[in-house]
C-alpha positions as CSV (number, residue, x, y, z in Angstrom):
1,M,3.8,15.6,21.9
2,E,5.6,12.6,22.3
3,A,9.0,12.9,21.2
4,G,10.1,12.1,17.8
5,R,5.7,12.3,16.7
6,V,5.8,15.2,14.8
7,V,1.9,16.7,15.2
8,A,-0.2,19.3,14.2
9,P,-4.4,20.3,15.2
10,P,-7.1,18.9,12.5
11,T,-7.6,23.3,12.2
12,A,-3.9,23.7,11.1
13,S,-2.0,25.5,8.0
14,P,-0.6,22.9,5.3
15,R,2.9,22.8,5.8
16,H,3.4,22.1,2.8
17,A,0.9,23.6,0.5
18,L,0.7,22.1,-2.9
19,D,0.1,23.8,-6.1
20,L,-2.5,23.0,-8.6
21,S,-0.5,23.5,-11.0
22,A,2.9,21.4,-9.7
23,R,4.1,18.4,-11.9
24,V,3.5,15.5,-9.8
25,F,4.7,11.9,-10.5
26,V,2.8,9.0,-9.6
27,A,5.3,5.8,-10.4
28,G,3.2,3.1,-10.1
29,S,-0.1,4.8,-11.7
30,R,-1.5,1.6,-13.8
31,G,-1.3,0.0,-9.8
32,L,-3.7,-0.7,-7.0
33,V,-2.1,2.5,-5.7
34,G,-0.7,4.7,-8.1
35,A,-4.2,4.4,-9.7
36,A,-5.9,5.6,-6.6
37,V,-3.7,8.0,-6.1
38,G,-3.8,9.7,-9.4
39,R,-7.9,9.6,-9.0
40,E,-7.5,12.0,-6.0
41,L,-5.0,14.1,-7.0
42,R,-7.4,14.5,-9.8
43,R,-10.2,15.1,-8.2
44,K,-8.7,17.4,-6.2
45,G,-7.9,19.3,-9.3
46,F,-4.5,19.5,-10.0
47,T,-3.6,19.9,-13.8
48,N,-0.5,18.3,-14.3
49,V,-0.5,14.6,-12.8
50,V,1.9,12.5,-15.0
51,G,2.8,8.7,-14.3
52,P,4.0,6.8,-17.5
53,T,3.4,2.5,-17.7
54,S,6.0,0.0,-17.2
55,A,6.2,-0.8,-20.9
56,E,6.7,3.3,-21.3
57,L,9.3,3.9,-18.0
58,D,10.8,0.2,-16.5
59,L,11.8,1.8,-13.2
60,R,14.9,-1.0,-12.7
61,E,16.5,0.4,-15.5
62,R,18.6,3.0,-13.8
63,G,19.3,4.9,-17.5
64,A,16.5,5.4,-18.3
65,V,14.8,6.9,-15.2
66,R,17.1,9.1,-14.4
67,D,16.9,10.3,-18.0
68,W,13.1,10.9,-17.1
69,F,13.4,12.6,-14.2
70,A,15.7,15.4,-16.0
71,D,13.3,15.2,-19.2
72,V,10.4,15.8,-17.2
73,R,11.0,17.5,-13.6
74,P,8.0,16.5,-11.3
75,D,7.6,18.8,-8.3
76,V,6.1,16.1,-6.2
77,V,6.8,12.0,-6.9
78,V,4.8,10.0,-5.0
79,L,6.3,6.4,-5.1
80,A,3.8,3.6,-5.4
81,A,5.9,1.3,-7.6
82,A,6.2,-1.9,-5.9
83,R,6.5,-5.6,-6.7
84,V,3.2,-6.6,-4.2
85,G,1.5,-10.0,-3.6
86,G,0.2,-12.5,-0.7
87,I,1.9,-15.3,1.0
88,R,2.3,-17.3,-2.0
89,A,3.9,-14.9,-4.2
90,N,6.1,-14.1,-1.6
91,A,6.8,-17.3,-0.7
92,T,7.9,-18.6,-4.2
93,R,9.3,-15.6,-5.4
94,P,11.5,-14.0,-2.5
95,T,14.4,-13.2,-5.3
96,E,12.0,-10.5,-7.4
97,F,10.5,-9.3,-4.4
98,L,13.8,-8.4,-2.9
99,S,15.8,-7.1,-6.1
100,D,12.9,-5.6,-8.1
101,N,11.7,-3.7,-5.4
102,L,15.3,-2.4,-4.2
103,R,16.0,-1.3,-8.0
104,I,12.7,0.6,-8.3
105,Q,13.2,2.4,-4.9
106,V,16.7,3.4,-5.6
107,N,16.5,4.6,-9.0
108,V,13.9,6.6,-8.5
109,L,14.8,8.0,-5.1
110,D,18.6,8.6,-6.8
111,A,17.1,10.6,-9.6
112,A,14.5,12.6,-7.9
113,L,17.8,13.6,-5.7
114,E,19.7,14.8,-8.4
115,Q,16.7,17.1,-9.5
116,R,16.4,18.2,-6.6
117,V,12.7,17.1,-6.3
118,E,11.4,19.5,-3.1
119,R,8.7,17.2,-2.1
120,L,8.3,13.2,-2.2
121,L,5.9,10.7,-0.7
122,F,7.5,6.7,-0.3
123,L,5.2,4.1,0.6
124,G,6.5,0.8,2.1
125,S,4.4,-1.4,4.1
126,S,3.3,-3.0,7.4
127,C,5.0,-5.8,6.6
128,I,8.6,-3.6,7.6
129,Y,7.3,-4.3,11.3
130,P,8.5,-7.3,13.1
131,K,6.4,-10.6,13.3
132,F,5.9,-9.8,17.1
133,A,5.8,-6.5,17.6
134,E,3.6,-5.3,20.6
135,Q,0.0,-5.0,19.4
136,P,-1.0,-2.0,17.7
137,I,1.9,-1.8,15.9
138,R,3.7,2.2,16.7
139,E,6.4,3.1,14.2
140,E,9.1,3.2,16.8
141,A,8.6,-1.4,16.4
142,L,10.8,-0.6,13.1
143,L,13.2,-2.2,13.6
144,T,13.4,-4.1,17.3
145,G,12.9,-7.8,16.1
146,P,12.5,-10.8,13.7
147,L,10.7,-10.3,10.5
148,E,7.4,-12.8,8.8
149,P,9.5,-15.1,7.3
150,T,6.9,-15.5,4.4
151,N,8.3,-12.0,2.9
152,N,11.0,-10.4,4.8
153,T,12.8,-9.7,1.4
154,Y,10.2,-7.6,0.0
155,A,9.5,-6.3,4.4
156,I,14.3,-5.0,3.8
157,A,13.5,-3.5,0.7
158,K,10.5,-1.3,2.0
159,I,12.8,-1.1,5.2
160,A,15.9,0.0,2.9
161,G,13.2,2.9,1.2
162,I,12.4,4.4,4.6
163,L,16.4,4.9,5.4
164,Q,17.1,6.5,2.5
165,V,14.5,8.7,2.6
166,Q,15.9,9.7,6.1
167,A,19.1,9.8,4.4
168,V,18.5,12.3,2.7
169,R,17.2,14.4,5.0
170,R,20.0,14.5,6.9
171,Q,22.3,14.8,4.2
172,H,20.2,17.2,1.5
173,G,17.8,18.5,3.8
174,L,14.5,17.6,1.1
175,P,11.6,17.6,2.9
176,W,10.9,14.4,1.9
177,I,8.6,11.8,4.0
178,S,7.3,7.6,4.6
179,A,4.3,6.3,5.1
180,M,3.7,2.3,5.9
181,P,-0.1,1.2,4.7
182,T,-2.1,-1.5,6.0
183,N,-3.7,-4.3,4.3
184,L,-5.0,-2.5,0.9
185,Y,-7.8,-3.0,-1.2
186,G,-10.3,-2.0,-4.0
187,P,-10.5,-1.0,-7.5
188,W,-7.8,-2.2,-10.2
189,D,-6.6,-4.3,-7.0
190,N,-4.6,-7.9,-8.5
191,F,-7.4,-10.8,-8.4
192,H,-5.0,-13.4,-9.6
193,P,-5.3,-16.9,-8.2
194,E,-1.6,-17.5,-6.9
195,H,-0.5,-13.9,-6.5
196,S,-3.1,-11.5,-5.2
197,H,-3.4,-10.8,-1.7
198,V,-6.0,-12.1,1.0
199,L,-9.2,-10.2,0.0
200,P,-9.3,-9.7,-3.9
201,S,-8.2,-13.5,-3.4
202,L,-11.2,-13.7,-1.3
203,V,-13.7,-12.0,-4.1
204,R,-12.3,-13.8,-6.5
205,R,-12.4,-17.5,-4.7
206,F,-16.5,-17.0,-3.4
207,H,-17.6,-16.0,-6.9
208,E,-16.4,-18.3,-9.1
209,A,-17.7,-21.0,-6.4
210,K,-20.9,-19.1,-6.8
211,E,-20.9,-19.1,-10.7
212,A,-20.0,-23.1,-10.7
213,G,-22.1,-24.0,-8.1
214,I,-19.1,-25.3,-5.9
215,S,-20.8,-26.4,-2.1
216,R,-16.7,-25.6,-0.6
217,V,-14.6,-23.3,-0.7
218,L,-10.5,-24.2,0.7
219,N,-8.6,-21.3,2.1
220,W,-4.9,-21.6,3.4
221,G,-4.3,-21.6,7.0
222,S,-6.9,-21.4,10.1
223,G,-8.2,-18.0,9.4
224,T,-7.4,-17.3,13.2
225,P,-5.1,-14.1,12.2
226,R,-6.2,-10.7,12.6
227,R,-5.6,-8.6,10.0
228,E,-6.8,-4.7,9.2
229,F,-7.7,-3.6,5.8
230,L,-7.8,-0.1,4.0
231,H,-9.7,1.0,1.4
232,V,-7.2,2.1,-1.8
233,D,-9.3,5.5,-1.7
234,D,-8.9,6.3,1.8
235,L,-5.3,6.0,1.6
236,A,-5.2,8.5,-1.2
237,R,-6.8,10.7,0.9
238,A,-3.9,10.0,3.6
239,C,-0.9,10.4,1.0
240,L,-2.0,14.0,-0.3
241,H,-3.1,14.9,3.7
242,L,0.5,13.8,4.3
243,L,2.0,15.7,1.8
244,E,1.0,19.1,3.4
245,Y,0.8,17.7,7.3
246,Y,3.4,15.9,7.5
247,D,7.4,16.7,7.6
248,A,9.8,14.6,9.9
249,G,11.7,11.4,8.6
250,D,9.6,8.8,11.0
251,P,7.4,6.8,8.7
252,V,3.7,7.4,9.4
253,N,1.3,4.6,10.0
254,V,-1.8,4.7,7.7
255,G,-4.4,2.5,8.3
256,T,-8.0,2.5,10.0
257,G,-7.0,0.9,14.1
258,T,-9.4,-1.7,13.6
259,D,-8.7,-5.5,12.8
260,V,-11.3,-8.1,11.8
261,T,-9.8,-12.1,12.0
262,V,-9.4,-14.2,8.9
263,R,-12.4,-16.1,9.3
264,E,-14.2,-13.1,9.7
265,L,-13.4,-11.4,6.6
266,A,-14.2,-14.8,5.1
267,E,-17.2,-14.6,6.0
268,L,-18.1,-11.1,5.4
269,V,-16.8,-11.6,1.5
270,A,-18.9,-14.2,0.9
271,E,-21.8,-12.8,2.7
272,T,-21.2,-9.5,0.1
273,V,-20.6,-11.6,-3.2
274,G,-23.5,-14.4,-2.7
275,Y,-22.0,-17.5,-1.8
276,R,-23.4,-20.1,0.4
277,G,-21.7,-23.1,0.1
278,S,-18.8,-24.2,3.1
279,I,-16.2,-22.2,4.2
280,E,-13.0,-24.2,5.1
281,W,-9.6,-23.8,6.4
282,D,-6.4,-25.7,5.5
283,P,-4.2,-25.0,8.8
284,S,-1.1,-27.2,7.1
285,Q,-1.0,-23.8,5.1
286,P,1.2,-20.9,6.5
287,D,-0.8,-18.2,8.6
288,G,1.6,-15.2,8.0
289,T,2.0,-13.4,11.7
290,P,-0.8,-14.0,13.8
291,R,-1.5,-10.5,14.2
292,K,-0.5,-6.6,11.9
293,L,-2.9,-3.8,13.6
294,L,-1.4,-0.6,13.4
295,D,-1.1,2.5,15.6
296,V,-2.5,5.0,13.9
297,S,-2.5,8.0,16.3
298,R,0.6,9.6,14.5
299,L,-1.9,10.3,11.5
300,T,-5.1,11.2,13.3
301,A,-3.8,13.2,15.7
302,L,-2.7,15.3,12.1
303,G,-6.2,15.6,11.8
304,W,-6.9,12.9,8.9
305,T,-9.6,9.6,9.6
306,P,-10.7,6.7,7.3
307,R,-14.3,7.4,5.4
308,I,-15.1,3.7,3.6
309,G,-16.1,0.8,5.9
310,L,-14.6,-2.8,5.3
311,R,-18.5,-4.2,4.5
312,E,-19.1,-1.0,1.9
313,G,-15.1,-1.2,0.3
314,I,-15.8,-4.3,0.0
315,A,-19.3,-4.1,-1.6
316,Q,-17.5,-1.2,-4.2
317,T,-14.7,-4.2,-4.8
318,Y,-16.7,-6.6,-5.5
319,D,-19.1,-3.8,-7.6
320,W,-15.9,-3.0,-9.7
321,Y,-14.7,-6.8,-10.1
322,L,-18.3,-7.3,-12.1
323,E,-18.3,-4.5,-13.8
324,H,-14.6,-5.2,-15.5
325,L,-14.5,-8.7,-15.1
326,G,-13.2,-9.8,-18.9
327,S,-11.5,-7.1,-19.4
328,G,-8.3,-5.8,-18.9
329,A,-8.5,-4.4,-15.9
330,V,-8.9,-7.9,-14.3
331,R,-6.1,-9.4,-14.0
332,Q,-6.2,-13.0,-14.0
């Protein structure tokens, strides 16, 4: 076992077996990640899953969050709430990405500490790592170099969350943990033309081009950066696995351990959607980090591996998109 790496064989008993009657608060329960975590909890038989909407509880409002925790007293917290978006959203709204995420995190983590919540999982993002980190990226790369400028405010907020979890462990002895997912996709994703991430954006663009008979689709960047993609249902399974099997301050990467170029991704999405026109690229637009592949050895040593392949996952996502197109579920 490497220094600083807490692992357990796949056959080990859970270090923190969760009671199916525990009150589990999923913060961000209507988002891509929170909805998937809620589905997985219920599938596993948890009977007391709570997740107020943002209209019912604005996590940016400190007093409201504190009062809610005092009233509900959750046993377990999964902090999946965040302001998220792709390159364009991060580049044009950096203030909100920093301010909103810092407030959400600090309010939830402080209220959870006040109520002595025994088990908490903070979800960050792979963008916390330096832009030119050695690939695949190990958890130890955190804070060893400059960040990608297009999303550095979001990354700083998430890094602050990791440090707060570590501080609570040191000062108060609570077994809180952090996980850093790679690029996510799946049902309930954001398909907005300007604020979405690359995969749902491609789904929408190719679908609309096919429906309109458009002969060419122009995409941002060169198409050469390499990215790793994880289906959100696999992430939800990983979250429950970590809550039961992991107990250390260091964050844990959650991904597949494989990547593709953005160009390869676009071609796969176009094939899935049935778009047969020309796929073109605008290299004057930013590419972001050249490569972002996570080292997932810490997680696999705990006995977890993903189940949903990229081709299968994209097909499932497109089916969901078609089924919910025109409804409030597809954010446009």
